[in-house]
ZAMARGU-4260 file (C-alpha; in steps of 0.2 Angstrom, whole numbers, plus 5000, padded with zeros to 4 digits):
<rodrens>
0) 5059/4900/4797 | 5076/4908/4796 | 5089/4910/4810 | 5083/4895/4819 | 5100/4892/4827
5) 5101/4909/4834 | 5083/4908/4841 | 5088/4891/4849 | 5104/4898/4857 | 5095/4914/4863
10) 5081/4903/4871 | 5093/4891/4879 | 5104/4905/4886 | 5089/4915/4892 | 5082/4899/4901
15) 5099/4896/4909 | 5099/4914/4915 | 5082/4913/4922 | 5086/4897/4931 | 5101/4906/4938
20) 5092/4921/4944 | 5078/4910/4952 | 5091/4900/4961 | 5094/4915/4973 | 5076/4915/4978
25) 5077/4897/4982 | 5092/4898/4992 | 5086/4913/5002 | 5070/4905/5006 | 5079/4889/5012
30) 5090/4899/5024 | 5074/4909/5030 | 5065/4892/5033 | 5080/4887/5044 | 5078/4903/5054
35) 5060/4899/5057 | 5065/4881/5064 | 5078/4889/5075 | 5066/4902/5082 | 5053/4889/5085
40) 5066/4879/5096 | 5071/4894/5106 | 5054/4901/5110 | 5042/4892/5121 | 5024/4897/5118
45) 5017/4908/5104 | 5027/4925/5107 | 5028/4931/5089 | 5039/4946/5094 | 5052/4934/5102
50) 5051/4922/5087 | 5054/4937/5075 | 5069/4942/5086 | 5077/4925/5085 | 5074/4923/5067
55) 5083/4940/5064 | 5097/4934/5076 | 5099/4918/5066 | 5099/4927/5049 | 5112/4940/5056
60) 5123/4926/5062 | 5124/4918/5044 | 5123/4934/5034 | 5141/4933/5028 | 5142/4914/5027
65) 5145/4907/5010 | 5129/4897/5005 | 5133/4895/4986 | 5150/4891/4979 | 5151/4891/4960
70) 5170/4890/4959 | 5171/4906/4950 | 5160/4915/4962 | 5154/4913/4980 | 5138/4920/4988
75) 5133/4923/5006 | 5115/4925/5012 | 5116/4944/5010 | 5122/4942/4992 | 5107/4930/4988
80) 5095/4940/4997 | 5099/4955/4987 | 5096/4945/4971 | 5081/4936/4976 | 5064/4940/4968
85) 5054/4953/4978 | 5037/4949/4985 | 5024/4962/4987 | 5016/4966/5004 | 5001/4955/5000
90) 5012/4940/4999 | 5026/4944/5011 | 5017/4956/5024 | 5024/4973/5028 | 5020/4991/5027
95) 5016/5002/5012 | 5014/5020/5017 | 5012/5037/5008 | 5018/5052/5018 | 5013/5070/5016
100) 5026/5082/5021 | 5017/5097/5029 | 5018/5112/5018 | 5010/5122/5032 | 5024/5118/5044
105) 5037/5123/5030 | 5028/5140/5028 | 5027/5143/5046 | 5045/5139/5048 | 5050/5150/5034
110) 5040/5164/5042 | 5048/5161/5059 | 5032/5156/5066 | 5024/5173/5062 | 5010/5179/5073
115) 5003/5190/5059 | 4984/5188/5059 | 4982/5188/5040 | 4995/5175/5038 | 4988/5163/5051
120) 4970/5166/5044 | 4976/5161/5027 | 4984/5145/5034 | 4968/5140/5043 | 4957/5144/5028
125) 4969/5133/5017 | 4968/5119/5029 | 4949/5119/5027 | 4949/5120/5008 | 4962/5106/5006
130) 4949/5094/5013 | 4939/5095/4997 | 4951/5102/4985 | 4964/5094/4973 | 4974/5110/4972
135) 4991/5111/4981 | 4992/5118/4998 | 5003/5133/4992 | 4990/5138/4979 | 4976/5137/4992
140) 4986/5147/5004 | 4991/5160/4991 | 4972/5162/4986 | 4966/5164/5004 | 4980/5177/5008
145) 4976/5187/4993 | 4957/5188/4998 | 4961/5196/5015 | 4978/5204/5014 | 4973/5221/5008
150) 4990/5231/5008 | 4999/5218/5017 | 5012/5208/5006 | 5020/5191/5008 | 5037/5200/5009
155) 5031/5210/5025 | 5045/5209/5039 | 5032/5200/5050 | 5029/5186/5037 | 5042/5181/5025
160) 5053/5197/5024 | 5063/5190/5038 | 5082/5192/5041 | 5084/5174/5037 | 5076/5175/5020
165) 5083/5193/5016 | 5095/5186/5002 | 5080/5177/4994 | 5065/5189/4997 | 5068/5208/4996
170) 5057/5221/5006 | 5041/5225/4997 | 5043/5212/4984 | 5028/5207/4973 | 5018/5192/4980
175) 5019/5183/4964 | 5038/5183/4965 | 5038/5178/4983 | 5027/5164/4979 | 5040/5157/4967
180) 5053/5158/4980 | 5042/5149/4992 | 5039/5135/4980 | 5057/5133/4978 | 5059/5132/4997
185) 5045/5120/4998 | 5053/5109/4985 | 5069/5109/4994 | 5061/5105/5010 | 5052/5090/5002
190) 5069/5085/4994 | 5077/5086/5012 | 5063/5075/5019 | 5065/5062/5006 | 5084/5061/5009
195) 5081/5060/5028 | 5068/5047/5026 | 5079/5037/5014 | 5093/5038/5026 | 5083/5032/5040
200) 5075/5017/5031 | 5092/5012/5024 | 5098/5010/5042 | 5082/5002/5048 | 5087/4984/5042
205) 5073/4979/5032 | 5078/4970/5016 | 5073/4977/4999 | 5065/4993/5005 | 5058/5005/4992
210) 5056/5024/4994 | 5051/5036/4980 | 5044/5054/4978 | 5027/5055/4970 | 5029/5070/4958
215) 5029/5087/4965 | 5015/5084/4977 | 5025/5083/4993 | 5021/5065/4995 | 5033/5051/4998
220) 5029/5033/4996 | 5038/5020/5007 | 5037/5001/5006 | 5045/4990/5018 | 5041/4972/5014
225) 5043/4960/5028 | 5042/4973/5042 | 5033/4966/5057 | 5035/4979/5071 | 5023/4991/5064
230) 5024/5003/5078 | 5042/5005/5077 | 5041/5008/5058 | 5028/5021/5059 | 5037/5030/5073
235) 5053/5030/5063 | 5046/5037/5047 | 5035/5050/5055 | 5047/5056/5069 | 5052/5074/5066
240) 5067/5071/5077 | 5067/5088/5086 | 5080/5085/5099 | 5080/5097/5114 | 5089/5100/5130
245) 5079/5107/5144 | 5081/5111/5163 | 5069/5102/5174 | 5058/5105/5190 | 5060/5092/5203
250) 5046/5082/5211 | 5047/5093/5227 | 5045/5109/5217 | 5028/5104/5209 | 5020/5093/5222
255) 5011/5108/5231 | 5004/5112/5214 | 4998/5095/5212 | 4989/5095/5229 | 4980/5111/5224
260) 4976/5104/5207 | 4969/5088/5215 | 4956/5098/5225 | 4951/5109/5210 | 4949/5094/5199
265) 4938/5086/5212 | 4926/5101/5210 | 4927/5100/5191 | 4923/5082/5191 | 4907/5084/5201
270) 4899/5092/5186 | 4897/5078/5172 | 4894/5092/5159 | 4911/5099/5162 | 4921/5083/5159
275) 4916/5065/5154 | 4922/5054/5168 | 4930/5038/5163 | 4923/5022/5172 | 4941/5015/5175
280) 4944/5007/5192 | 4955/5018/5203 | 4973/5012/5207 | 4974/5007/5225 | 4992/5007/5232
285) 5002/5020/5242 | 4991/5033/5236 | 4978/5029/5249 | 4989/5037/5262 | 4990/5053/5252
290) 4971/5053/5249 | 4967/5049/5267 | 4955/5035/5261 | 4955/5017/5266 | 4938/5012/5258
295) 4936/5003/5242 | 4945/5013/5229 | 4930/5013/5217 | 4920/5023/5229 | 4933/5037/5231
300) 4927/5054/5224 | 4936/5056/5207 | 4950/5069/5207 | 4967/5072/5199 | 4975/5058/5209
305) 4963/5046/5203 | 4972/5046/5187 | 4989/5054/5191 | 5000/5047/5205 | 5013/5060/5211
310) 5030/5055/5216 | 5030/5064/5233 | 5047/5069/5240 | 5047/5069/5259 | 5066/5071/5260
315) 5081/5077/5250 | 5086/5060/5246 | 5069/5057/5237 | 5072/5072/5225 | 5069/5066/5207
320) 5066/5073/5190 | 5051/5061/5189 | 5036/5070/5196 | 5022/5058/5193 | 5016/5042/5185
325) 4999/5038/5176 | 4992/5023/5167 | 4995/5024/5149 | 4976/5023/5145 | 4974/5039/5156
330) 4987/5050/5148 | 4976/5059/5136 | 4963/5062/5150 | 4977/5069/5162 | 4983/5080/5148
335) 4966/5087/5146 | 4965/5090/5165 | 4982/5099/5166 | 4978/5110/5151 | 4962/5117/5159
340) 4962/5135/5162 | 4956/5133/5180 | 4971/5121/5183 | 4984/5132/5174 | 4979/5147/5185
345) 4985/5137/5200 | 5003/5137/5194 | 5014/5149/5205 | 5025/5162/5196 | 5040/5151/5196
350) 5031/5137/5188 | 5021/5148/5176 | 5029/5141/5159 | 5030/5123/5165 | 5028/5110/5151
355) 5022/5093/5157 | 5030/5079/5145 | 5028/5060/5146 | 5042/5047/5146 | 5046/5039/5130
360) 5042/5022/5137 | 5030/5014/5149 | 5034/5001/5162 | 5023/4988/5170 | 5017/4991/5188
365) 5016/4979/5202 | 4998/4974/5196 | 5003/4972/5178 | 4996/4989/5173 | 5006/4999/5160
370) 5012/5015/5169 | 5021/5030/5161 | 5031/5044/5169 | 5028/5062/5169 | 5041/5076/5169
375) 5040/5095/5173 | 5050/5104/5160 | 5056/5122/5164 | 5048/5131/5150 | 5049/5150/5145
380) 5039/5163/5137 | 5045/5159/5119 | 5044/5140/5122 | 5063/5139/5117 | 5074/5125/5124
385) 5090/5129/5132 | 5099/5119/5118 | 5092/5114/5101 | 5096/5097/5093 | 5104/5104/5077
390) 5121/5105/5087 | 5122/5086/5085 | 5136/5081/5073 | 5135/5062/5076 | 5125/5049/5086
395) 5128/5030/5088 | 5122/5016/5099 | 5134/5011/5112 | 5135/5003/5129 | 5138/5012/5146
400) 5149/5006/5160 | 5135/4994/5166 | 5134/4986/5149 | 5117/4994/5146 | 5113/5002/5129
405) 5114/5021/5127 | 5115/5033/5113 | 5131/5043/5112 | 5131/5060/5104 | 5144/5072/5098
410) 5141/5091/5097 | 5148/5104/5087 | 5158/5119/5094 | 5143/5129/5097 | 5134/5115/5106
415) 5149/5110/5116 | 5150/5128/5124 | 5131/5128/5127 | 5131/5111/5135 | 5146/5115/5146
420) 5136/5131/5152 | 5120/5122/5154 | 5127/5107/5164 | 5138/5120/5174 | 5123/5130/5179
425) 5113/5115/5185 | 5126/5105/5196 | 5115/5096/5208 | 5099/5098/5198 | 5092/5089/5183
430) 5092/5091/5164 | 5081/5082/5152 | 5085/5076/5134 | 5069/5077/5124 | 5065/5070/5107
435) 5049/5074/5098 | 5041/5080/5115 | 5045/5064/5124 | 5058/5063/5138 | 5071/5050/5135
440) 5082/5054/5150 | 5082/5067/5164 | 5098/5063/5174 | 5105/5074/5188 | 5121/5084/5184
445) 5136/5080/5195 | 5148/5091/5186 | 5150/5102/5170 | 5152/5092/5154 | 5165/5101/5143
450) 5170/5088/5131 | 5156/5091/5119 | 5150/5073/5121 | 5134/5067/5130 | 5123/5052/5130
455) 5104/5047/5131 | 5101/5032/5142 | 5087/5024/5152 | 5086/5010/5164 | 5074/5000/5152
460) 5081/5006/5135 | 5084/4992/5123 | 5097/4990/5110 | 5084/4991/5096 | 5077/5008/5104
465) 5094/5015/5105 | 5098/5011/5087 | 5082/5019/5082 | 5086/5035/5091 | 5103/5036/5084
470) 5097/5033/5067 | 5084/5047/5068 | 5097/5059/5075 | 5111/5054/5063 | 5100/5055/5048
475) 5094/5072/5053 | 5078/5080/5057 | 5063/5082/5045 | 5061/5100/5039 | 5042/5097/5043
480) 5031/5084/5050 | 5028/5069/5038 | 5010/5063/5041 | 5004/5046/5035 | 4989/5049/5024
485) 4988/5032/5017 | 4995/5016/5024 | 4992/4997/5021 | 4998/4985/5033 | 4998/4966/5030
490) 5003/4954/5043 | 5015/4940/5040 | 5002/4927/5044 | 4990/4933/5030 | 5005/4935/5018
495) 5010/4917/5020 | 4992/4911/5018 | 4992/4922/5002 | 5008/4913/4995 | 5001/4896/4999
500) 4984/4900/4991 | 4993/4908/4976 | 5004/4893/4972 | 4989/4881/4974 | 4978/4891/4962
505) 4993/4894/4950 | 4997/4875/4950 | 4979/4870/4946 | 4977/4884/4933 | 4992/4878/4924
510) 4987/4860/4925 | 4970/4863/4917 | 4978/4874/4903 | 4991/4861/4899 | 4978/4847/4900
515) 4966/4856/4889 | 4979/4860/4875 | 4983/4841/4874 | 4965/4836/4874 | 4961/4848/4860
520) 4976/4849/4849 | 4985/4832/4853 | 5003/4832/4849 | 5003/4850/4843 | 4996/4854/4860
525) 5011/4846/4869 | 5022/4858/4859 | 5011/4873/4864 | 5013/4867/4882 | 5032/4866/4881
530) 5032/4884/4874 | 5020/4889/4888 | 5032/4881/4902 | 5046/4891/4894 | 5036/4907/4894
535) 5032/4904/4913 | 5051/4902/4916 | 5055/4918/4906 | 5042/4928/4916 | 5049/4923/4933
540) 5067/4925/4927 | 5064/4943/4921 | 5055/4947/4937 | 5070/4940/4947 | 5083/4948/4936
545) 5076/4966/4937 | 5071/4965/4956 | 5053/4968/4951 | 5040/4966/4964 | 5028/4951/4963
550) 5010/4954/4970 | 4994/4944/4970 | 4987/4954/4956 | 5004/4951/4948 | 5001/4933/4949
555) 4984/4936/4941 | 4993/4945/4927 | 5005/4931/4924 | 4991/4919/4923 | 4982/4931/4911
560) 4997/4931/4900 | 4998/4912/4900 | 4980/4913/4893 | 4987/4925/4880 | 5001/4913/4876
565) 4988/4899/4873 | 4978/4911/4863 | 4992/4915/4851 | 4995/4896/4849 | 4976/4893/4846
570) 4976/4907/4833 | 4991/4899/4824 | 4984/4881/4825 | 4967/4886/4819 | 4974/4894/4804
575) 4985/4879/4801 | 4969/4868/4802 | 4960/4880/4790 | 4974/4878/4777 | 4974/4859/4779
580) 4955/4858/4776 | 4958/4868/4760 | 4969/4853/4754 | 4985/4861/4757 | 5001/4851/4762
585) 5006/4851/4780 | 5022/4860/4777 | 5013/4874/4767 | 4999/4875/4780 | 5012/4877/4794
590) 5021/4891/4784 | 5004/4900/4781 | 4999/4898/4800 | 5014/4907/4806 | 5015/4920/4792
595) 5009/4938/4793 | 4995/4934/4781 | 4990/4920/4792 | 4990/4922/4811 | 5004/4933/4815
600) 4995/4949/4810 | 4980/4946/4822 | 4992/4940/4836 | 5002/4957/4835 | 4987/4968/4834
605) 4979/4959/4849 | 4994/4959/4859 | 4998/4978/4856 | 4980/4983/4862 | 4983/4973/4878
610) 5001/4981/4879 | 4993/4998/4878 | 4981/4994/4892 | 4996/4988/4902 | 5006/5004/4899
615) 4991/5015/4905 | 4989/5005/4920 | 5007/5006/4924 | 5007/5025/4922 | 4992/5029/4932
620) 4992/5014/4944 | 5000/5012/4961 | 5006/4998/4972 | 4998/4981/4967 | 4991/4988/4951
625) 5009/4993/4945 | 5014/4975/4949 | 4999/4968/4939 | 5003/4980/4924 | 5022/4975/4924
630) 5019/4957/4924 | 5006/4959/4910 | 5018/4969/4899 | 5033/4957/4903 | 5021/4942/4899
635) 5015/4949/4883 | 5033/4950/4876 | 5038/4933/4882 | 5022/4926/4876 | 5024/4932/4858
640) 5042/4925/4858 | 5038/4908/4865 | 5021/4906/4855 | 5028/4911/4839 | 5046/4905/4839
645) 5048/4891/4852 | 5032/4883/4845 | 5037/4885/4827 | 5054/4877/4831 | 5046/4862/4839
650) 5033/4860/4825 | 5045/4862/4811 | 5056/4849/4819 | 5040/4837/4820 | 5035/4841/4802
655) 5053/4837/4796 | 5053/4820/4804 | 5035/4815/4799 | 5021/4821/4788 | 5007/4815/4800
660) 5006/4829/4813 | 4988/4833/4817 | 4981/4848/4826 | 4966/4839/4834 | 4962/4823/4843
665) 4948/4810/4841 | 4939/4821/4854 | 4940/4838/4846 | 4940/4832/4828 | 4926/4842/4818
670) 4923/4855/4832 | 4918/4872/4825 | 4919/4866/4807 | 4906/4871/4794 | 4897/4883/4806
675) 4885/4895/4797 | 4877/4907/4809 | 4870/4923/4802 | 4876/4935/4816 | 4871/4951/4806
680) 4853/4945/4804 | 4852/4943/4823 | 4860/4959/4827 | 4844/4968/4832 | 4840/4954/4845
685) 4858/4956/4852 | 4855/4975/4853 | 4839/4972/4863 | 4848/4960/4875 | 4863/4971/4877
690) 4851/4987/4879 | 4841/4978/4892 | 4857/4973/4902 | 4864/4990/4901 | 4847/4998/4907
695) 4847/4986/4921 | 4865/4990/4926 | 4862/5009/4925 | 4846/5008/4936 | 4856/4998/4949
700) 4871/5009/4948 | 4860/5025/4951 | 4848/5018/4963 | 4858/5005/4973 | 4875/5012/4969
705) 4892/5005/4970 | 4901/5001/4986 | 4917/5011/4985 | 4933/5005/4994 | 4942/5015/5007
710) 4955/5020/4994 | 4941/5029/4984 | 4931/5037/4998 | 4944/5037/5013 | 4942/5028/5029
715) 4950/5014/5039 | 4948/4995/5035 | 4953/4981/5046 | 4953/4962/5043 | 4951/4954/5060
720) 4952/4936/5063 | 4943/4928/5078 | 4944/4911/5086 | 4926/4907/5082 | 4913/4910/5069
725) 4907/4928/5070 | 4891/4937/5065 | 4894/4952/5055 | 4878/4960/5060 | 4881/4957/5078
730) 4898/4964/5077 | 4893/4980/5068 | 4880/4983/5082 | 4893/4980/5095 | 4905/4992/5087
735) 4892/5006/5086 | 4896/5011/5104 | 4914/5012/5101 | 4913/5022/5084 | 4898/5032/5087
740) 4890/5025/5071 | 4889/5007/5066 | 4904/5003/5054 | 4902/4992/5039 | 4906/4974/5044
745) 4907/4960/5031 | 4913/4942/5032 | 4930/4941/5023 | 4934/4923/5017 | 4931/4911/5032
750) 4917/4914/5044 | 4929/4918/5058 | 4936/4933/5049 | 4928/4950/5046 | 4932/4965/5036
755) 4928/4981/5047 | 4927/4997/5038 | 4924/5014/5047 | 4926/5033/5044 | 4928/5036/5063
760) 4939/5051/5065 | 4946/5050/5048 | 4945/5069/5046 | 4957/5071/5061 | 4975/5071/5059
765) 4990/5064/5069 | 4998/5047/5073 | 4989/5047/5090 | 4972/5047/5081 | 4976/5030/5072
770) 4981/5023/5089 | 4964/5030/5097 | 4954/5022/5083 | 4963/5005/5085 | 4961/5006/5103
775) 4942/5009/5101 | 4941/4994/5089 | 4950/4983/5102 | 4938/4989/5116 | 4923/4986/5105
780) 4928/4969/5101 | 4935/4964/5118 | 4921/4952/5122 | 4924/4942/5107 | 4943/4941/5109
785) 4945/4930/5124 | 4962/4931/5132 | 4970/4941/5117 | 4979/4957/5124 | 4980/4973/5115
790) 4998/4971/5111 | 4994/4954/5102 | 4978/4962/5094 | 4988/4975/5085 | 4994/4972/5067
795) 5011/4965/5064 | 5020/4949/5069 | 5013/4932/5066 | 4996/4929/5074 | 4992/4913/5084
800) 4975/4918/5089 | 4963/4933/5087 | 4970/4950/5080 | 4971/4962/5065 | 4978/4953/5050
805) 4979/4968/5039 | 4974/4986/5040 | 4972/5000/5027 | 4970/5019/5030 | 4966/5032/5017
810) 4963/5050/5021 | 4949/5059/5011 | 4962/5071/5002 | 4972/5057/4994 | 4956/5046/4991
815) 4950/5060/4979 | 4967/5059/4970 | 4967/5040/4968 | 4949/5041/4961 | 4954/5054/4949
820) 4969/5044/4943 | 4958/5029/4941 | 4946/5038/4930 | 4961/5045/4919 | 4967/5027/4918
825) 4951/5021/4911 | 4948/5035/4899 | 4966/5036/4894 | 4966/5017/4889 | 4950/5019/4879
830) 4957/5034/4869 | 4974/5026/4866 | 4965/5010/4860 | 4953/5020/4849 | 4967/5029/4840
835) 4977/5013/4838 | 4962/5003/4830 | 4958/5019/4819 | 4977/5019/4813 | 4977/5000/4810
840) 4961/4998/4801 | 4959/5015/4794 | 4940/5016/4797 | 4932/5025/4811 | 4918/5012/4811
845) 4930/4999/4817 | 4936/5010/4831 | 4918/5015/4836 | 4913/4997/4836 | 4927/4991/4847
850) 4925/5006/4860 | 4906/5004/4860 | 4909/4985/4865 | 4921/4990/4879 | 4909/5003/4886
855) 4895/4989/4885 | 4907/4977/4895 | 4912/4990/4908 | 4894/4995/4911 | 4888/4977/4913
860) 4902/4973/4925 | 4898/4988/4935 | 4880/4983/4936 | 4884/4966/4942 | 4895/4973/4956
865) 4881/4985/4961 | 4868/4971/4961 | 4878/4957/4969 | 4888/4967/4982 | 4876/4962/4996
870) 4873/4945/4990 | 4891/4938/4987 | 4901/4931/5002 | 4917/4940/4996 | 4923/4958/4994
875) 4916/4967/4979 | 4921/4985/4983 | 4926/4997/4969 | 4944/5001/4972 | 4961/5002/4963
880) 4961/4983/4960 | 4944/4984/4953 | 4950/4997/4941 | 4964/4985/4936 | 4951/4972/4933
885) 4941/4984/4922 | 4956/4988/4912 | 4960/4970/4910 | 4943/4967/4904 | 4945/4981/4891
890) 4961/4973/4885 | 4953/4956/4884 | 4938/4962/4875 | 4948/4972/4863 | 4959/4957/4860
895) 4944/4946/4855 | 4937/4960/4844 | 4953/4964/4835 | 4955/4945/4830 | 4938/4946/4822
900) 4941/4963/4814 | 4957/4957/4807 | 4949/4942/4798 | 4935/4954/4792 | 4948/4965/4784
905) 4957/4950/4777 | 4941/4943/4769 | 4936/4961/4762 | 4953/4963/4754 | 4954/4946/4746
910) 4936/4942/4742 | 4921/4950/4733 | 4904/4948/4740 | 4891/4956/4751 | 4898/4964/4767
915) 4886/4955/4779 | 4891/4938/4771 | 4910/4942/4773 | 4907/4947/4791 | 4897/4932/4796
920) 4910/4921/4787 | 4924/4929/4797 | 4915/4927/4814 | 4912/4909/4810 | 4930/4905/4805
925) 4936/4913/4821 | 4923/4905/4832 | 4934/4890/4837 | 4948/4902/4842 | 4936/4913/4852
930) 4927/4899/4861 | 4944/4890/4864 | 4953/4905/4871 | 4938/4911/4882 | 4936/4893/4889
935) 4954/4891/4893 | 4955/4909/4901 | 4939/4905/4911 | 4946/4889/4918 | 4962/4898/4924
940) 4952/4912/4932 | 4940/4900/4940 | 4955/4891/4947 | 4962/4907/4955 | 4944/4912/4961
945) 4941/4896/4969 | 4958/4892/4977 | 4966/4909/4978 | 4967/4921/4993 | 4952/4930/4999
950) 4959/4947/4995 | 4959/4943/4976 | 4941/4935/4974 | 4933/4952/4970 | 4946/4955/4957
955) 4945/4938/4949 | 4926/4939/4949 | 4926/4955/4939 | 4938/4947/4927 | 4927/4931/4925
960) 4911/4942/4922 | 4921/4953/4910 | 4928/4938/4900 | 4910/4931/4898 | 4903/4948/4893
965) 4918/4952/4882 | 4917/4936/4872 | 4899/4940/4869 | 4901/4958/4865 | 4915/4955/4852
970) 4903/4945/4842 | 4886/4953/4845 | 4890/4971/4849 | 4907/4977/4841 | 4904/4968/4825
975) 4886/4973/4822 | 4890/4991/4826 | 4904/4991/4815 | 4893/4984/4801 | 4879/4997/4803
980) 4892/5012/4804 | 4901/5005/4788 | 4884/5005/4779 | 4881/5023/4784 | 4899/5028/4779
985) 4896/5020/4762 | 4880/5029/4760 | 4888/5046/4764 | 4901/5042/4752
</rodrens>
C-alpha cells in the first residue's frame, strides 16, 4: 500500500483532534456534576425546582472562570460548554416543539379585521378543510373565497383594498395578483415570527438551542435541550406579546353588578340542564357575612359568589383595581358565567363594554388554595386599548426602590405623548398594563408621567418573570399567534436514565464484538479491534467537532456502523483466507484481500447502498431520525477509512515482521469451508416459505392492523411513573371518566411506569387545552399518586416520586404530513437503491431481485409488529423511529445482497460454467462473511435491546427481526429471483 506515512500522520492527527474535541465534553460534564453536588447541599428535601435554581446559580458563578489552561489558550466553562458534544432530548431532557404561525390571523390583520361576510365565511371554511387537507391555508382560503365571492374581489376596500395596503394592492385588482401579494406578506410575517422567536430564545438562557424554519409551511421548529421549566418555555415561545394600556374600573364601581349577577347565577344554577355544576367545596371565609350564611358552606345554594369572591369596598380607603378573586381551578367556570347573555344584560350603561381579565399570577390563600385576581377593564365599542404596545422602544429587568424586580420600559415620542395624556386624565384612578390579555400591574396614578418611561411591577413578581416579560417586549411581538402543533417533552430524570442505559448497552455491545473478533480471527482480530476502537473515537470526535446532536437512535446508528466496520474487516479477512487456501503466499493473499478485485469492490458497493439510505433518511426525517441518519453517514465514512487503511497498516506491519500471521484460531479453524449447498435447487421451497410468511403478514396487517404512534395519527402520549406497580387495564378504566373514552394504556418498561395515549380534545386548539387535558389526567390518576401535587406531577424538573416523565403531542394536521414524509422516505430509498444497483451491475434482474428481497423483509417486519403488538411488553408502535428502523433494515438487507451479487458478477466474468453452479458457489464462498456479520450485528442489537432504554426497545426489536429476515432473504429471495429473471432475459435475447 502506498502513502502509508501520510495515512499514519492523518490518523494520528485526526485522533488527537478527536480527543481534543471530546475533552470539552468531559470538562463541561465535570463542572455540571459539581453544580449538582452544590445544589444537593443547599436544598433540603426533594424540591426539584429549587435544585435546578441552585444548579443554575452555581454554573452562572463559574461561567467565566478558567477551567482549562493549555498555555497558548485558556477556556472558561462557557467556552467549553459551547464546544461540548450536543445531546438530544432523549438523552438530556428538554423540549422539542413545532409551531405553526397562524396564517388566518395574518390574513385578518392584513384585512384590518374585516367584517365582510364572504371573507369571514371563506376563513371559517378554510379552517374546517385544513383539518383533513395537506394544502396550504392560503390555497384553501382562496378556493373557498372563489366559491362564494360572486362579484366581490379580494381587492375590495372592505377586505384587502385598505389604505394600509394601497401601495401593494390597487383597487379592483385581479384575485390572482392579490393572492401573490398576500403570499409575500405571509412569508414576511413568518420570517418576522422566526426572527422574534430566535431573539427570545437567544435571551432565554438555554445552552445550545436550535431554531429553524420548515420550508415555506409557516412552521418553525424549536429545540431547547436541558430546559426544565416547561411552562415557562411554552409561554415564552407562544406569547404573541400584545402589550396594552387600559383604564380600569374600581371594585366600588362593579360591586353592585356583582350582587345582581350573583342572584341571577343562583337562578341559572338551579337548572342543571343550563350549567353543569362543579362539585367543589365552597370557600368559607369572610364571604359568609356577604352571603348571610353561617351554615356548612357545602350546603349553600350555588351562586356566583360560590366561585368568585368580590373585593368589596366599604370606604374610600378600600378602593382598588382588584375587583375579585377566584380559585385557579374555577376561572374557566367563572368566565363562562360572566359571558352568559343573561349576566351581560345586567351591566349598567357605564359598564357596558367592560372586559374582565385575570391577573398573570396566582397567589396562595390562607388555606393553601391557589387564588387569582380579577380586574374590570374599561373597554369600548371597538375593543381598542388607550395605548398599544408598539410604542415600546426598549425594555429591561430592573429593581425598584424597595429592591423588588420590575420591568422598565422606554416609549417612543408618540407613546410618550399618549402616556402623559392617559396618566394625566386618570390622576387618582387606576390604569392597567396588560400583556397577552393578562393584567401584570394596575397601579393608581398619582401624577402625569411625562418622561416616556414607565414600568411593570408586582408585589410577587420574580426576577425570572421580569426577565421573561422584558425579553418578550424587547424581542418584539409575533405578527400572528404561534400555536404548538407538535411537542415532545422529556424530563431530565428520564434523560439521565437513558444516558446510563445507553452507556451500559454500548459497553456490552462493544465488548462482545471485540471478543468475537479475537475468538474468530485471532491476532488479525486484534488488529480489527484496534481499527474498530479508532473508528469509535473518530465518530465521536466528528460529532463533537461539528456540534452534531447525539440521540438514542444516533447511538444505535453508531453501533450499526460498528457492525459495518466489522463487516468490512470480515469481508477482507475472508478473501485473504480464500487466497491462502489457494496456496498463495501470505503477502500476496493480503494484497489480494485489500484490492478492488478482492474485497474492496464489495465493501464500496455495500457501503454506498447504506449511505444512500442514510441520505434519504436525513432528507425526509426529523428530530431523532436525522440524528440516526447523521451518525450512520459519518460512521460509514470513518468505517471505510479505519477498516481499509488502519487495519491494512497494522497487518502489513505484522506480515513484514513475521510470515506466520493467521486469520483463524483453533476454535474457528475450518468453519464455513468446503460448503456445497445447492441453493438454486431449493429456491421453490424458499418461495413457499417466504410466500407463506408474506400472506400471514398481509392477513394480520389488514385484519389486526398496525398500531400507529401519535406522530402518525395525532394525539397526546404521556409516560407516567408511579410509586407502585400499576395495572394498565385498571388505569385505562379509571381514566375513561376523565377523558370520556378509555385511553390506550400500556406498561412502559418497568411495571410502575405506564404509557397513556389519548385523542381527548386533540382537535381543539390553544395552549389552555393542553393544560386542561393534563389537568384531567392528573385528576383521573389522583387516587394512584399519593401525596404528589399537580405542580410536581407536571413534566419538567427531576422527579423524586410519581409524575409525567415525558410527553408528546401531535395535532392531526401535522401527523398527516409526517406520515406522508415517511412514505416518501421509504419509496425514495427503494427507488434510489434500485437505480444504483442497475447502474452498478448493468442488469435489471439484479435490481429486481434486490428490491423484491427488500419488500419481502419490510412486509414480514410489519407483519411481526402487527401480530406481536398486544403480546410484547414494550412499545411496538409504527412511528418515525420505526420508519428509521425499516430503512436501516433496507440498507442492511441490500448490504448483504450486494456482497453476494458482487461475488456472482466476479465468478461470471472470470469463469465458464452453468449460471446456477456459479451462483451456488458464490453464496457458499460468502456464507462465512454473511453468518459472521449477521451474528456480530445481532449480538450488538441484542445488547442494546436488553440493556438499553425503554424508548428504544421497539426500534431495536424491528432491527433484530429485520437482520434475521434480511440475512435469509439475501440468500433465498434476492438471489433466486435474480436467477429466474436472468434466465428469462437470456431466453428473450
